[in-house]
N, C-alpha and C positions, 0 to 999 in steps of 0.2 A: 537184249534180253539174255542171250547166252552168256555174255560177259558178266552181267550182274549175278547170274546164278553161280558162275565160277568164283566170283569174288566172295560171295557169301559162304560157299563151301570152304574156301581157303581161310576166311576169317574164323569160321567155326573150328577148323583144324588147329589153328593157332591157339584159340581159347582152350581147347581140350588139352593141348600140350602144356600150356601154362598151368592149368589146373592140376595135371599130373605131377609136374615138377613141384608145385606148391605143396601138394599132399605128401610127396616124397620127403621134402625138406622138413615139414612139420613132423612127420613120422620119425625121421632121423633124429630130430631135436628131442622128441619125447623119449626115444630109446636111450639116447645119451644121458638125458636128465635122470631117468629111472635107474640107469646103470651106476652113475656116479652117486646118486642118493643112496642106492642099496649098498654100494661099496663103503660109503661113509658110515651108514647105519650099522653095518655088520663089522666094522673095525673094532676089534676087542682091545681092551685096555686093562692094565693093572694099576689100581689106585692104592697108594700106601702113605700112611703117616708114620713118622719115626722121630725119635728124640736122641739128641746128643747131650752128654753131661760131662762137665769138667769140674773136678774138686779143686778148690783154691783155699789157701790159708790167708786171711786178711792181713794187710800190712799198713792200713790207714784207718783212722777213726774220725768221727765228726760228732759234735754235741753242741747243744745250745746252752747259753748262760744268760740268766735274767737278773737284772738289778732293778729294784723298784723302791719307791718311797711314797709315803702319804704325808700331806701337809695341809695347812689351812688355806694356802693359796697355791695357784698353779706354778707361780715363779719359784716358791720355796720347794715344792715337790720336784720340779725340774732341776733345780740347783743341787739338791741332795742326791738325786739320781746321777747327775753328771759327775759328782765326786766319786761315787761308787764305780761308775764306768771307767774313769781314769785309773782308779786303783786296780781294777780287774785287768785292764789292758797292760798296765805296767807289769803286773805279775806274769802275764803271758810272754812279754818280751824277755823276762828273766829266765824263762824255761825254753827259750829259743823259738817261740811261735811269733811270726811276723804279723804286722797289721793286715797284710793281704790275706792271711789265713785266719783272721778274726774280724770279719766285716760285720757291720750292723745288718740284722735281718728284720728288725721291727722296732718302732718307737711310737709311744702314745703318751699324751697327757690328757686326762679326762676328769670330769667332776665325779666325786664319790658321794653317793647318797645312801641313806638308810631309811627303812620304813618306820614311821612313828605311829604306833597303834592309836595313841590318844588323839592324834590329828587326822588319822585315816589317810595319810599320804606320805610320799617320800620327802625327806628333808635333806638338804645339802649339808654334808658334814666336812667337806674339804675337797682336795684334789689328789689324784694318783698319777704318778709318772712311771713309765715302764720302758726299759731299754733291753732289747734282746740281741745277743751276739752269737753268731754261728762260728764255732771254733773248729778248724780242720787240723788234725794232728797227722802229719805225713810220715812220722816215724812212730810205729805203734808202741814201741817200748816206752815212749814218753807220755802215754795217755794218762797213767796214774798221776804223774807229776803235774800235768796240766790241770787235771781235776782238782788236785789238792791246792794248787796255786790260786785258782779262782775262788775256791771256798775260803781260804785264808785271807783273800783280798776283800771279802765282803759280799760275794755273790749270794743272792737270795734263792736261786734255783739253778740246778743243773738238769737240763731237759734231756729227752731221749738221746741215748748214745747209740750210734750205728757204726758198723764196720764194713770196709770194702777193700778192694784190691786195686793197686795202681796198674796192674797188668790186665785189666778187664778187657780191653779191646782185643788183645792177642788171644786171651783165653776164650772170648766169645767166638772168634774165628775158628778156633780149634773145635769148640762145641758144635759149630755150624757144619764144619767138614765131617765130623763124626755123625751128625744127624743125617746128612745126605748119603754117606756110605752105608749107614744102617738101613736107610730106605731102599738103596740099591740091592743090598743083600736080602732084605725081606721080600722085595718084589721078585727077585730071582727065585727064591724058595717057593713063593706062591705060584709063579709061572710054571716052574718045573712040576709041581704037584698037579697042576691043571693040564699037563701034557704039552708044554711048550717052553718058550724062553722069552726073556724081555728083549725088546729092541730099543729104539730111540727114546730118550727122555723127552716127553712132550710138554711137560709143565712142572714147575716146582715153585713153591712159595714158602716163606718163613714167618713164623709167629714171633712176637716180641720176646726176646730172652728175659729170663728172670733169675733172681737169686733165690735160693732156698736155704732155710735154716740161718737166716741173717739175724743174729741176736741184737736185741735192743733193750735199753733200760728206760723205763718211764720217768717222767719228770719227778724230781725229788727236791724237797726243801732242804737247804744246806745250812749248817750252823758251824761256825769256826770254833775250834777247840784249842786250848793252850798248847797241847802236845799231841797232835793227831797221829793216828796210825796211818802209815802210807797206804794209799789206795792202790789196789791191784785188780786188774781186769784181764780175763783170759777168754777171748772170743772163740767160738767153735769154728770149725771149717765150714766153708760155704760151697754150694753147688750152683754153677751156672748151667741153666737148662735152656736148650734151643730145640724147638719142634718144627719140622718141615712137613708139608703135604706135597705129594708128587704123583704124577701120572706117567706111566710107561706103556709103550706099544707092546702088545702081546703077539708073539709069533708062534703059531702052532708048529709042532714038530714036523708035520707033513709038508709045511710051507717051505719053498725053496728061496 
């Protein structure tokens, strides 16, 4: 009997000790959790968006050329359009533009219908063929000659003319670097005004860069003239714009 009583007392002491340790461990865990949660929640940050801009003068151009024909049959329309296409391509070779820089961007042959009021329905009138060429002029001084060449060769339309720079990748990197530097400077000014300084860069992201003031000419119907006045085009300067969003750690002046 005495042995059983002693055993029960010993067992009870062990359970009490385990409970105390368990309570201590849970308390320590909760204290650490609250401490780290509070530390994270109270971490101040400076959030800044900034833009970098680089001005560039275009040195390349691109425009579309359309040749098209209407005929009673699809074969006739396609054949007539093919003749115009060859003439336009030959004219581009004459001004130094290779076939690689004048690829086909679209081609269609389709029925051509007209509405007949007396019948109250559309009536087949023939077929239309349309061939579109996208011309890249890598030397901007030749853009006027290229346009004149295709017009004199029988092009029906010269579509939107756009301008760009062959140094785009390098200029974009410069604009990106300027955007990050502007973000750093603005973040520093904000932090100083708030009584501190910026610390480690925590996050930075970039939006897609874009051109601004990129001149374009809408599609124009072209007609060849016996003695045309040379075409002259003078594009404006363009601006490559890159915007970044950043987050910086804020360190109060009193912090060591």
